[in-house]
DRENZA-884535 format. One record per atom (N, C-alpha, C): x, y, z; residue in one letter. Coordinates in steps of 0.02 Angstrom, whole numbers, padded with zeros to 5 digits, always signed. Example, Ala and Ser with C-alpha at 12.3 -4.5 7.8 and 13.67 -1.06 7.14 Angstrom:
DRENZA-884535
+00660-00284+00390a/+00615-00225+00390a/+00660-00165+00390a/+00642-00112+00354s/+00684-00053+00357s/+00645+00002+00394s/
end
This chain:
DRENZA-884535
+00037-00642-00892m/+00025-00702-00852m/-00035-00689-00806m/-00082-00736-00804r/-00144-00725-00767r/-00144-00758-00698r/-00093-00798-00683f/-00084-00828-00617f/-00139-00876-00596f/-00180-00900-00643h/-00231-00949-00624h/-00195-01013-00603h/-00216-01045-00547p/-00179-01102-00521p/-00191-01169-00556p/-00231-01169-00609w/-00244-01232-00645w/-00215-01228-00716w/-00185-01283-00737v/-00165-01291-00807v/-00206-01349-00835v/-00246-01335-00886f/-00289-01386-00914f/-00252-01429-00965f/-00273-01491-00970s/-00238-01540-01013s/-00235-01517-01086s/-00286-01482-01109g/-00288-01459-01179g/-00237-01406-01194g/-00209-01376-01142a/-00159-01323-01153a/-00088-01350-01152a/-00080-01414-01141i/-00013-01444-01136i/+00009-01471-01204i/+00065-01445-01229a/+00090-01466-01295a/+00131-01531-01290a/+00169-01538-01236s/+00210-01598-01228s/+00221-01613-01155s/+00235-01677-01141l/+00242-01701-01073l/+00297-01754-01072l/+00345-01750-01026p/+00397-01802-01024p/+00367-01872-01013p/+00395-01922-01044d/+00369-01990-01037d/+00375-02015-00965d/+00422-01988-00928s/+00435-02013-00860s/+00388-01985-00807s/+00348-01934-00824v/+00306-01902-00773v/+00250-01948-00751v/+00237-01949-00685e/+00183-01990-00657e/+00137-01947-00614e/+00077-01972-00602e/+00029-01934-00562e/+00058-01918-00494e/+00048-01856-00474g/+00073-01834-00409g/+00142-01803-00411g/+00177-01810-00467d/+00244-01780-00473d/+00240-01704-00473d/+00292-01672-00447v/+00300-01600-00454v/+00332-01588-00522v/+00298-01548-00564v/+00323-01534-00631v/+00336-01459-00639v/+00378-01443-00687e/+00393-01373-00704e/+00351-01356-00766e/+00315-01302-00764v/+00272-01281-00820v/+00307-01225-00857v/+00318-01236-00922i/+00353-01187-00964i/+00307-01165-01021i/+00304-01100-01034a/+00263-01073-01089a/+00296-01091-01156a/+00257-01084-01210s/+00282-01101-01277s/+00342-01058-01297s/+00348-00998-01266d/+00405-00955-01283d/+00464-00965-01235d/+00458-01016-01191g/+00513-01031-01146g/+00508-01000-01077g/+00459-00957-01065r/+00453-00925-01000r/+00432-00976-00946r/+00461-00968-00887f/+00442-01009-00829f/+00373-00987-00804f/+00327-01034-00795l/+00260-01018-00771l/+00247-01041-00700l/+00279-01096-00680g/+00269-01118-00611g/+00286-01191-00601g/+00286-01210-00536y/+00292-01280-00517y/+00223-01303-00492y/+00206-01365-00507g/+00141-01388-00484g/+00136-01464-00483g/+00082-01489-00454h/+00069-01561-00452h/+00034-01583-00516h/+00062-01635-00547y/+00031-01662-00608y/-00019-01717-00591y/-00074-01719-00629q/-00121-01774-00623q/-00156-01784-00690q/-00181-01844-00701i/-00218-01860-00762i/-00288-01833-00755i/-00312-01798-00807g/-00380-01771-00805g/-00383-01703-00837g/-00441-01672-00834s/-00450-01606-00865s/-00404-01555-00834s/-00401-01553-00767i/-00352-01510-00733i/-00288-01552-00727i/-00240-01536-00769a/-00179-01577-00773a/-00126-01557-00723a/-00123-01492-00707v/-00072-01468-00659v/-00105-01416-00613v/-00093-01424-00549r/-00114-01374-00499r/-00051-01338-00476r/-00047-01274-00493i/+00014-01235-00480i/+00023-01222-00405i/+00081-01238-00380l/+00098-01227-00309l/+00136-01162-00300l/+00178-01144-00348s/+00217-01083-00342s/+00236-01058-00411s/+00236-00991-00419s/+00259-00960-00481s/+00328-00930-00473s/+00361-00947-00418d/+00429-00923-00404d/+00480-00976-00425d/+00522-00961-00474p/+00570-01011-00498p/+00622-01030-00446p/+00630-00990-00393e/+00680-01004-00342e/+00653-01050-00287e/+00588-01062-00286v/+00557-01102-00233v/+00567-01176-00246v/+00579-01214-00193k/+00581-01287-00197k/+00519-01315-00162k/+00486-01363-00194i/+00426-01393-00164i/+00449-01450-00119i/+00464-01432-00057d/+00490-01480-00009d/+00457-01469+00059d/+00483-01499+00111r/+00454-01493+00178r/+00450-01419+00200r/+00504-01382+00186e/+00504-01311+00206e/+00450-01272+00170e/+00436-01290+00108f/+00382-01257+00070f/+00315-01267+00105f/+00299-01330+00122y/+00235-01344+00155y/+00232-01312+00224y/+00287-01314+00260a/+00289-01283+00327a/+00274-01208+00323a/+00303-01174+00274a/+00293-01102+00266a/+00222-01086+00247a/+00193-01124+00200r/+00124-01111+00179r/+00075-01123+00236r/+00085-01176+00275l/+00042-01190+00332l/+00048-01136+00385l/+00109-01113+00397a/+00120-01059+00446a/+00085-00995+00424a/+00088-00979+00359d/+00054-00920+00333d/-00022-00926+00343d/-00049-00985+00329a/-00121-00996+00336a/-00143-00989+00409a/-00105-01018+00455f/-00122-01014+00526f/-00116-00942+00551f/-00064-00907+00528r/-00053-00838+00549r/-00113-00795+00530r/-00141-00807+00470m/-00199-00768+00448m/-00260-00783+00491m/-00271-00847+00507r/-00330-00864+00549r/-00324-00833+00618r/-00264-00832+00644r/-00254-00802+00710r/-00265-00727+00707r/-00241-00695+00653a/-00251-00623+00644a/-00324-00605+00635a/-00363-00651+00607l/-00435-00640+00598l/-00475-00651+00661l/-00442-00673+00714g/-00476-00684+00778g/-00515-00749+00781g/-00498-00797+00739l/-00534-00861+00738l/-00505-00912+00786l/-00444-00901+00809v/-00411-00948+00855v/-00419-00920+00925v/-00470-00945+00960r/-00487-00919+01027r/-00508-00977+01072r/-00505-00968+01137p/-00529-01021+01182p/-00601-01040+01170p/-00643-00993+01148d/-00714-01009+01137d/-00729-01026+01064d/-00676-01031+01023n/-00685-01050+00953n/-00627-01094+00931n/-00638-01159+00933t/-00585-01207+00917t/-00601-01245+00852t/-00649-01220+00814a/-00667-01251+00749a/-00658-01199+00694a/-00614-01214+00646f/-00603-01167+00591f/-00567-01204+00535f/-00570-01175+00475r/-00533-01203+00418r/-00463-01173+00418r/-00414-01215+00419l/-00344-01193+00419l/-00316-01186+00348l/-00336-01232+00304v/-00313-01229+00234v/-00373-01238+00188v/-00381-01189+00143h/-00436-01191+00095h/-00409-01193+00023h/-00372-01247+00008g/-00349-01259-00060g/-00316-01200-00093g/-00342-01183-00153e/-00315-01128-00192e/-00316-01062-00155e/-00364-01053-00110g/-00369-00991-00072g/-00311-00981-00025g/-00276-01034-00008d/-00217-01030+00035d/-00154-01052-00003d/-00158-01051-00069f/-00101-01067-00113f/-00074-01137-00101f/-00120-01182-00082l/-00105-01254-00076l/-00160-01293-00112l/-00163-01286-00178p/-00218-01317-00216p/-00220-01392-00207p/-00280-01417-00195g/-00289-01489-00185g/-00288-01510-00113g/-00282-01462-00066l/-00277-01478+00005l/-00330-01441+00046l/-00366-01477+00089i/-00413-01448+00136i/-00393-01472+00206i/-00390-01426+00254v/-00378-01445+00323v/-00425-01406+00368v/-00467-01443+00405d/-00510-01412+00455d/-00485-01432+00525d/-00486-01385+00571v/-00462-01397+00639v/-00522-01400+00686v/-00524-01452+00727y/-00575-01460+00779y/-00540-01475+00845y/-00531-01423+00885g/-00494-01433+00947g/-00422-01451+00934g/-00400-01509+00959d/-00330-01529+00948d/-00323-01578+00890d/-00377-01585+00850t/-00375-01630+00792t/-00382-01592+00727t/-00338-01606+00680a/-00343-01578+00613a/-00369-01634+00567a/-00420-01618+00527v/-00446-01666+00479v/-00423-01643+00410v/-00386-01686+00376m/-00354-01668+00312m/-00386-01706+00255m/-00400-01670+00201q/-00425-01701+00139q/-00380-01682+00081q/-00361-01732+00041a/-00323-01719-00020a/-00370-01726-00079a/-00366-01678-00125h/-00405-01680-00186h/-00361-01691-00248h/-00298-01705-00236s/-00252-01718-00291s/-00201-01771-00269s/-00177-01811-00317p/-00126-01861-00299p/-00064-01831-00267p/-00045-01771-00290g/+00015-01739-00262g/+00008-01726-00188g/-00049-01700-00167m/-00060-01688-00095m/-00066-01754-00057m/-00092-01805-00089h/-00095-01871-00058h/-00025-01897-00041h/+00021-01889-00089f/+00089-01913-00078f/+00126-01871-00026f/+00104-01809-00017a/+00137-01764+00032a/+00103-01766+00101a/+00055-01811+00109r/+00012-01809+00169r/+00051-01817+00235r/+00101-01860+00236n/+00137-01871+00298n/+00179-01810+00319n/+00211-01779+00270i/+00249-01718+00284i/+00202-01663+00309i/+00145-01656+00275i/+00096-01604+00295i/+00071-01617+00365i/+00055-01680+00381a/+00030-01697+00448a/+00081-01679+00501a/+00144-01695+00489q/+00197-01680+00538q/+00205-01604+00548q/+00200-01566+00493e/+00207-01494+00498e/+00146-01461+00531e/+00088-01492+00523l/+00028-01467+00558l/+00038-01471+00634l/+00066-01527+00656c/+00077-01537+00728c/+00134-01493+00754c/+00176-01469+00708a/+00233-01426+00729a/+00216-01352+00728a/+00155-01334+00706l/+00136-01263+00702l/+00134-01232+00771l/+00175-01181+00784p/+00176-01150+00850p/+00108-01118+00866p/+00081-01135+00925g/+00019-01104+00948g/-00045-01136+00922g/-00039-01185+00876a/-00099-01215+00848a/-00127-01270+00893a/-00084-01302+00932g/-00107-01353+00978g/-00134-01416+00945g/-00111-01430+00885i/-00135-01490+00849i/-00094-01551+00871i/-00129-01602+00896a/-00096-01662+00920a/-00115-01723+00878a/-00171-01718+00842n/-00195-01775+00803n/-00211-01752+00732n/-00195-01793+00683v/-00213-01778+00614v/-00249-01838+00585v/-00312-01827+00564y/-00352-01880+00534y/-00355-01867+00458y/-00336-01918+00421y/-00335-01912+00347y/-00398-01942+00320y/-00436-01901+00282k/-00502-01923+00258k/-00509-01906+00183k/-00483-01949+00141s/-00481-01933+00069s/-00509-01988+00024s/-00543-02036+00053e/-00570-02091+00013e/-00617-02067-00042e/-00655-02015-00028t/-00705-01991-00076t/-00683-01929-00114t/-00624-01902-00100t/-00604-01839-00131t/-00549-01847-00184t/-00512-01901-00181l/-00459-01911-00230l/-00487-01939-00296l/-00455-01923-00353p/-00478-01950-00417p/-00475-02027-00416p/-00532-02058-00428y/-00536-02131-00422y/-00493-02167-00474y/-00482-02134-00531k/-00442-02165-00584k/-00368-02170-00566k/-00348-02132-00516a/-00278-02133-00496a/-00259-02197-00459a/-00309-02234-00436e/-00298-02298-00401e/-00247-02291-00345e/-00261-02242-00301l/-00214-02228-00246l/-00232-02267-00183l/-00293-02294-00180d/-00316-02333-00123d/-00304-02296-00056d/-00332-02236-00049p/-00322-02200+00014p/-00361-02232+00071p/-00332-02231+00130q/-00365-02259+00189q/-00382-02203+00237q/-00445-02196+00255n/-00464-02147+00305n/-00439-02170+00373n/-00392-02133+00401d/-00363-02155+00465d/-00322-02098+00495d/-00302-02107+00557y/-00258-02058+00589y/-00187-02067+00562y/-00158-02012+00541i/-00087-02012+00520i/-00043-01998+00582i/-00068-01954+00624v/-00033-01937+00686v/-00084-01941+00743v/-00064-01970+00799g/-00107-01972+00858g/-00166-02019+00849g/-00221-02003+00883g/-00281-02044+00881g/-00339-02005+00908g/-00394-02041+00922f/-00454-02008+00946f/-00445-01983+01018f/-00464-01920+01029h/-00462-01891+01096h/-00532-01869+01116h/-00559-01821+01080t/-00628-01800+01090t/-00653-01772+01024t/-00719-01779+01012n/-00746-01752+00949n/-00788-01690+00962n/-00780-01659+01020v/-00817-01598+01036v/-00773-01537+01023v/-00799-01491+00982a/-00764-01428+00968a/-00809-01370+00984a/-00778-01312+00993l/-00816-01251+01010l/-00820-01205+00950l/-00879-01178+00937e/-00888-01127+00887e/-00926-01069+00919e/-00891-01013+00926n/-00921-00954+00958n/-00954-00971+01025n/-00920-01014+01064g/-00945-01030+01130g/-00996-01087+01133g/-01017-01112+01075l/-01064-01168+01073l/-01026-01232+01059l/-01049-01287+01090k/-01016-01352+01083k/-01049-01393+01028k/-01006-01427+00989f/-01032-01471+00936f/-00992-01536+00933f/-01029-01592+00927h/-00997-01655+00910h/-00979-01653+00836h/-00918-01671+00819v/-00896-01671+00749v/-00880-01743+00730v/-00917-01770+00682d/-00907-01839+00661d/-00863-01843+00599d/-00797-01837+00610w/-00751-01840+00553w/-00740-01912+00530w/-00759-01960+00570l/-00750-02030+00550l/-00799-02051+00496l/-00863-02033+00504k/-00915-02056+00457k/-00958-01999+00430k/-00949-01938+00455g/-00990-01882+00433g/-00972-01856+00365g/-01013-01810+00339q/-01000-01779+00274q/-00939-01733+00278q/-00906-01725+00220k/-00847-01681+00215k/-00798-01698+00271k/-00778-01648+00311t/-00732-01661+00366t/-00770-01671+00432t/-00836-01675+00428g/-00876-01689+00488g/-00920-01633+00512g/-00906-01571+00488f/-00945-01513+00511f/-00936-01458+00458f/-00989-01419+00448f/-00985-01366+00397f/-00965-01300+00429f/-00899-01291+00437v/-00875-01229+00468v/-00887-01168+00424v/-00904-01180+00360d/-00914-01123+00314d/-00977-01083+00330d/-01022-01110+00373q/-01083-01073+00389q/-01078-01037+00457q/-01019-01034+00487r/-01012-01004+00553r/-01040-00933+00557r/-01018-00889+00511d/-01041-00819+00513d/-01115-00814+00500d/-01141-00857+00455n/-01212-00854+00439n/-01255-00882+00496n/-01227-00930+00534r/-01262-00953+00593r/-01267-00897+00645r/-01213-00859+00652s/-01214-00802+00699s/-01266-00751+00679s/-01273-00739+00615l/-01323-00692+00591l/-01393-00717+00605l/-01404-00782+00597l/-01469-00811+00613l/-01485-00802+00687l/-01435-00811+00729e/-01446-00802+00801e/-01472-00732+00815e/-01446-00683+00780h/-01466-00614+00788h/-01540-00603+00772h/-01567-00642+00725y/-01636-00633+00704y/-01685-00681+00738y/-01661-00723+00784s/-01702-00779+00809s/-01748-00762+00867s/-01735-00710+00903k/-01772-00698+00966k/-01848-00695+00954k/-01884-00738+00990g/-01957-00739+00987g/-01986-00770+00924g/-01944-00796+00881r/-01969-00824+00817r/-01977-00900+00820r/-02019-00925+00775r/-02030-00997+00765r/-01987-01018+00706r/-01936-01059+00720v/-01883-01073+00672v/-01889-01143+00643v/-01881-01147+00577l/-01877-01211+00542l/-01808-01216+00509l/-01770-01267+00527n/-01703-01279+00499n/-01707-01340+00454n/-01710-01329+00388m/-01714-01384+00341m/-01644-01408+00322m/-01637-01473+00307f/-01572-01503+00292f/-01524-01489+00350f/-01545-01504+00410c/-01512-01479+00471c/-01443-01510+00482c/-01430-01570+00457y/-01367-01607+00466y/-01347-01609+00539y/-01298-01568+00561t/-01276-01571+00631t/-01315-01524+00677t/-01362-01486+00648g/-01404-01442+00689g/-01371-01376+00707g/-01321-01355+00669g/-01286-01293+00686g/-01332-01233+00690g/-01372-01222+00639f/-01418-01165+00640f/-01468-01172+00698f/-01489-01233+00713s/-01538-01244+00766s/-01511-01223+00834s/-01448-01242+00848v/-01417-01226+00912v/-01409-01150+00920v/-01388-01116+00866y/-01381-01043+00869y/-01449-01010+00879y/-01501-01036+00846a/-01568-01007+00854a/-01593-01014+00926a/-01579-01071+00957l/-01599-01081+01027l/-01564-01031+01072l/-01499-01022+01061r/-01462-00973+01103r/-01487-00902+01089r/-01511-00890+01029g/-01536-00824+01012g/-01605-00808+01040g/-01636-00857+01073g/-01700-00844+01105g/-01760-00861+01062g/-01753-00909+01016a/-01810-00929+00975a/-01865-00959+01018a/-01927-00947+00997e/-01985-00975+01034e/-01987-01051+01027e/-01973-01075+00967l/-01967-01147+00954l/-01921-01157+00894l/-01891-01216+00891v/-01847-01233+00836v/-01862-01305+00814v/-01878-01313+00751h/-01889-01380+00723h/-01835-01394+00671h/-01802-01451+00677s/-01748-01471+00633s/-01770-01530+00590s/-01757-01526+00525v/-01779-01579+00479v/-01721-01602+00435v/-01713-01667+00429d/-01664-01696+00383d/-01688-01766+00363d/-01674-01785+00302s/-01696-01851+00279s/-01656-01907+00313s/-01598-01890+00340s/-01555-01940+00373s/-01571-01945+00448s/-01589-02005+00469a/-01602-02016+00540a/-01539-02005+00581a/-01480-02021+00552k/-01418-02011+00587k/-01405-01936+00598k/-01421-01895+00547a/-01412-01823+00554a/-01457-01795+00608a/-01519-01820+00610v/-01567-01797+00661v/-01542-01816+00731v/-01514-01876+00736s/-01485-01898+00800s/-01427-01853+00821s/-01385-01834+00773l/-01329-01790+00788l/-01353-01721+00808l/-01405-01696+00775t/-01435-01632+00793t/-01460-01633+00865t/-01497-01686+00883d/-01522-01692+00951d/-01464-01694+01001d/-01410-01728+00983a/-01352-01732+01028a/-01320-01664+01038a/-01316-01624+00985n/-01286-01558+00990n/-01331-01509+01029n/-01396-01517+01021v/-01442-01476+01061v/-01434-01493+01135v/-01431-01558+01151s/-01423-01579+01220s/-01356-01557+01250s/-01305-01555+01207l/-01239-01535+01230l/-01239-01463+01255l/-01280-01420+01224n/-01283-01349+01242n/-01343-01331+01286n/-01396-01370+01280f/-01457-01359+01320f/-01478-01425+01350f/-01446-01446+01405p/-01457-01513+01433p/-01531-01528+01446p/-01551-01586+01422d/-01619-01613+01433d/-01673-01574+01395d/-01654-01522+01356n/-01704-01484+01319n/-01764-01469+01365n/-01748-01445+01425a/-01797-01439+01478a/-01858-01398+01459a/-01848-01346+01417d/-01905-01304+01399d/-01942-01331+01338d/-01919-01386+01309g/-01955-01418+01254g/-01958-01377+01191g/-01912-01329+01182r/-01916-01286+01122r/-01894-01321+01059r/-01855-01375+01064h/-01828-01406+01003h/-01857-01475+00990h/-01873-01486+00926k/-01893-01553+00903k/-01860-01566+00835k/-01841-01628+00823a/-01809-01646+00760a/-01848-01702+00726a/-01849-01699+00659f/-01888-01747+00620f/-01846-01775+00563f/-01846-01841+00555a/-01812-01873+00499a/-01862-01882+00442a/-01867-01830+00400l/-01916-01829+00346l/-01887-01796+00284l/-01915-01811+00226d/-01894-01778+00164d/-01913-01704+00166d/-01867-01661+00147a/-01878-01589+00153a/-01936-01565+00110a/-01938-01587+00047f/-01991-01564+00003f/-02060-01588+00028f/-02062-01648+00054k/-02125-01675+00082k/-02146-01634+00143k/-02098-01620+00187y/-02114-01583+00248y/-02140-01513+00230y/-02105-01479+00185l/-02126-01411+00165l/-02194-01413+00131l/-02205-01463+00089g/-02268-01467+00052g/-02328-01480+00097g/-02318-01517+00151e/-02374-01536+00194e/-02385-01490+00254e/-02337-01448+00270m/-02344-01406+00330m/-02393-01349+00317m/-02420-01322+00371k/-02468-01267+00366k/-02434-01201+00348k/-02469-01159+00313k/-02442-01092+00298k/-02439-01053+00363k/-02385-01015+00371g/-02378-00972+00429g/-02355-01007+00492g/-02337-01071+00487e/-02317-01109+00546e/-02250-01084+00574e/-02207-01058+00529y/-02141-01033+00548y/-02131-00962+00521y/-02094-00922+00559d/-02078-00854+00534d/-02003-00843+00527d/-01964-00896+00533l/-01892-00895+00516l/-01874-00963+00489l/-01849-00965+00428m/-01832-01028+00396m/-01761-01028+00371m/-01730-01088+00373v/-01664-01098+00344v/-01670-01153+00291v/-01651-01137+00229l/-01649-01186+00175l/-01576-01193+00153l/-01544-01244+00179d/-01472-01254+00166d/-01460-01325+00140d/-01481-01338+00078p/-01477-01406+00051p/-01406-01425+00032p/-01393-01490+00024p/-01329-01511-00004p/-01324-01488-00076p/-01266-01492-00106a/-01255-01467-00174a/-01303-01502-00223a/-01343-01462-00258f/-01388-01490-00309f/-01351-01503-00374f/-01294-01469-00385a/-01256-01478-00447a/-01183-01493-00430a/-01162-01555-00442k/-01093-01574-00429k/-01047-01555-00488k/-01078-01545-00547h/-01039-01527-00607h/-01083-01484-00653h/-01054-01456-00704r/-01089-01409-00747r/-01147-01440-00785r/-01142-01504-00798g/-01196-01538-00834g/-01261-01543-00795g/-01256-01532-00730a/-01315-01538-00687a/-01346-01471-00669a/-01321-01417-00698i/-01343-01350-00677i/-01418-01339-00689i/-01443-01359-00748r/-01513-01346-00764r/-01560-01379-00713r/-01547-01442-00698n/-01589-01477-00648n/-01581-01446-00579n/-01520-01425-00563a/-01507-01394-00498a/-01547-01330-00490a/-01548-01288-00542l/-01584-01225-00538l/-01659-01237-00530l/-01685-01289-00562r/-01755-01306-00553r/-01768-01327-00481r/-01720-01365-00452g/-01726-01386-00383g/-01726-01327-00335g/-01680-01279-00346y/-01677-01220-00303y/-01742-01179-00309y/-01768-01174-00371q/-01830-01136-00380q/-01888-01169-00343q/-01893-01234-00351r/-01949-01270-00318r/-01943-01265-00242r/-01883-01275-00215l/-01873-01273-00143l/-01890-01204-00115l/-01865-01152-00148n/-01876-01084-00122n/-01948-01061-00132n/-01981-01085-00185a/-02052-01069-00194a/-02093-01097-00136a/-02078-01158-00115l/-02113-01187-00058l/-02100-01147+00006l/-02036-01129+00017g/-02019-01091+00077g/-02053-01023+00078g/-02050-00987+00023i/-02080-00920+00019i/-02156-00924+00026i/-02185-00974-00004e/-02258-00982-00001e/-02282-00997+00070e/-02243-01038+00107k/-02266-01062+00172k/-02246-01018+00232k/-02196-00976+00224i/-02173-00937+00281i/-02225-00885+00301i/-02228-00870+00366a/-02277-00822+00392a/-02262-00752+00367a/-02313-00708+00361p/-02302-00638+00343p/-02252-00606+00391p/-02206-00569+00364g/-02153-00539+00405g/-02098-00589+00421g/-02098-00646+00386g/-02049-00698+00399g/-01982-00683+00366g/-01930-00715+00393i/-01862-00707+00367i/-01838-00775+00344i/-01814-00777+00281l/-01792-00839+00250l/-01718-00836+00234l/-01679-00883+00263f/-01608-00892+00246f/-01605-00947+00194f/-01580-00933+00135t/-01577-00983+00082t/-01506-00985+00052t/-01482-01046+00038f/-01413-01055+00017f/-01406-01103-00042f/-01350-01094-00077s/-01325-01144-00125s/-01251-01153-00113s/-01230-01216-00105c/-01158-01230-00098c/-01132-01264-00162c/-01171-01261-00216s/-01150-01290-00280s/-01100-01244-00314s/-01038-01265-00320q/-00987-01223-00351q/-01004-01209-00424q/-01037-01257-00458a/-01053-01249-00529a/-01108-01197-00542a/-01147-01181-00490v/-01201-01131-00496v/-01173-01063-00475v/-01179-01015-00520s/-01152-00948-00505s/-01199-00910-00458s/-01172-00857-00429r/-01212-00814-00385r/-01272-00786-00423r/-01262-00766-00486e/-01317-00737-00526e/-01370-00789-00542e/-01349-00850-00557q/-01396-00904-00572q/-01438-00921-00511q/-01406-00925-00453f/-01443-00940-00392f/-01493-00885-00376f/-01471-00823-00382r/-01516-00767-00367r/-01576-00767-00415r/-01564-00783-00479l/-01618-00786-00527l/-01668-00842-00510l/-01642-00899-00485a/-01686-00953-00465a/-01731-00933-00407a/-01702-00896-00359v/-01740-00873-00301v/-01790-00819-00323v/-01768-00775-00368f/-01814-00724-00396f/-01874-00757-00429f/-01861-00809-00469s/-01915-00844-00504s/-01962-00877-00454s/-01934-00904-00400a/-01975-00934-00348a/-02020-00883-00315a/-01992-00824-00300a/-02033-00771-00269a/-02088-00749-00316a/-02072-00740-00380a/-02122-00719-00429a/-02178-00771-00435a/-02159-00834-00430q/-02208-00889-00434q/-02259-00885-00378q/-02237-00864-00319t/-02283-00860-00262t/-02325-00796-00263t/-02299-00744-00296g/-02335-00680-00297g/-02327-00639-00235g/-02285-00660-00187r/-02276-00623-00125r/-02223-00569-00134r/-02226-00517-00093r/-02176-00465-00095r/-02116-00487-00053r/-02058-00485-00085v/-01997-00511-00054v/-01941-00460-00061v/-01905-00449-00006r/-01848-00404-00009r/-01784-00440+00015r/-01728-00423-00015i/-01663-00452+00005i/-01634-00409+00060i/-01621-00440+00117l/-01590-00405+00174l/-01514-00411+00174l/-01490-00470+00156h/-01418-00483+00155h/-01401-00529+00097h/-01342-00521+00069q/-01314-00569+00021q/-01253-00601+00054q/-01254-00666+00059l/-01206-00702+00101l/-01156-00741+00060l/-01099-00756+00091t/-01048-00795+00059t/-01011-00835+00112t/-00955-00866+00093q/-00916-00906+00139q/-00875-00859+00184q/-00853-00884+00243p/-00818-00841+00290p/-00744-00832+00272p/-00710-00793+00312a/-00641-00773+00297a/-00591-00830+00300a/-00607-00884+00336d/-00561-00941+00336d/-00572-00987+00276d/-00615-00965+00229h/-00623-00998+00164h/-00607-00946+00110h/-00546-00919+00110p/-00531-00863+00065p/-00531-00885-00008p/-00542-00836-00052v/-00543-00848-00124v/-00481-00816-00155v/-00439-00855-00185n/-00382-00831-00223n/-00409-00785-00279n/-00386-00724-00282i/-00414-00675-00330i/-00405-00698-00402i/-00356-00742-00414y/-00345-00768-00481y/-00384-00833-00494y/-00423-00853-00443h/-00460-00917-00448h/-00532-00906-00424h/-00573-00871-00463p/-00641-00855-00441p/-00684-00917-00430p/-00662-00974-00457e/-00700-01037-00445e/-00702-01056-00371e/-00658-01026-00332g/-00656-01042-00261g/-00714-01014-00221g/-00752-00969-00252e/-00811-00941-00218e/-00871-00987-00232e/-00888-01028-00185y/-00939-01079-00197y/-01004-01069-00157y/-01000-01039-00097l/-01059-01032-00055l/-01095-00967-00070l/-01159-00973-00088k/-01201-00915-00102k/-01261-00917-00055k/-01281-00859-00030g/-01340-00857+00014g/-01376-00791+00010g/-01440-00794+00025l/-01482-00734+00028l/-01524-00737+00092l/-01532-00680+00124i/-01581-00674+00178i/-01638-00631+00151i/-01697-00660+00152l/-01756-00628+00123l/-01806-00609+00177l/-01838-00552+00166y/-01894-00532+00209y/-01958-00540+00166y/-02002-00581+00190v/-02062-00598+00152v/-02123-00567+00185v/-02157-00523+00148e/-02216-00489+00177e/-02278-00533+00175e/
end
């Protein structure tokens, strides 16, 4: 038994006529062996395994225990602190709750269901989140309109299941951020870059920083605290630029020293038109270029083009942070795209760090697909 948490539709020999999407089903091997209990759904991934223990019941106590385990690990990792109130509490398969994402921002938990089964369990999960000892969760916002399979016709409504709006400001390593879980991307903030933002802060002192695809300006705020000489944030979305400015002001009121400026412009256009050597620290953190395997070839071309521009334009002795959050693109494929970009420019490039997602985004060892964030820190001569 390989313990992979997905059962694909092609592997299923028979299915009871009474089973419906979201039901908890028992998975039995062709030789009669018990394989697990899981949520059934129509599609390529037919069952997401919740437990391989035949004695376990998938009920309120099951969800309460899994949530408690997840919170206990975050607290043991030192992520639950007065100066850090933003973290991922549940990372799907990585926390043995496939199809469920929960991010915590202060006293609000933002929950996303990626399967009908988790959608149907949302109220129980929300109640158990608020019952977690020491978590301090008072509000649960359900945000699954864009994450549930559209063919399931579940008509999810983005809304508070428990509580309501209190404040949208959360702390990450002592820095304040507005989190827009109502209309923002994903759950409103990319907590998966927390450790990489801290690393950027370490390299920022005295440098001229360009943060491309800035979204909420996380890297920009860390760079300013790290002592950057100047920080420019760029995003094609005017709303993202406005949010970046708000987060800079939240931590550095009035931007009194004028170190930060934000621009609502296309990234490729900005990189193509800027002067060589204008920046000596760059962040290239684009949205996913490949949402599925069929888009990998075009995505790799996009990563190569983007990184070639960055490597070509960065000042000698510059440091480049470059990322891919495309789950369909492997670590090796991304590295090859960046290698090709460096070769295209002819500059000497060295890898200083190889980056991944943080500890509150754990990867189930039997589910390598859970490793989605890839990053490299390059030194460009």
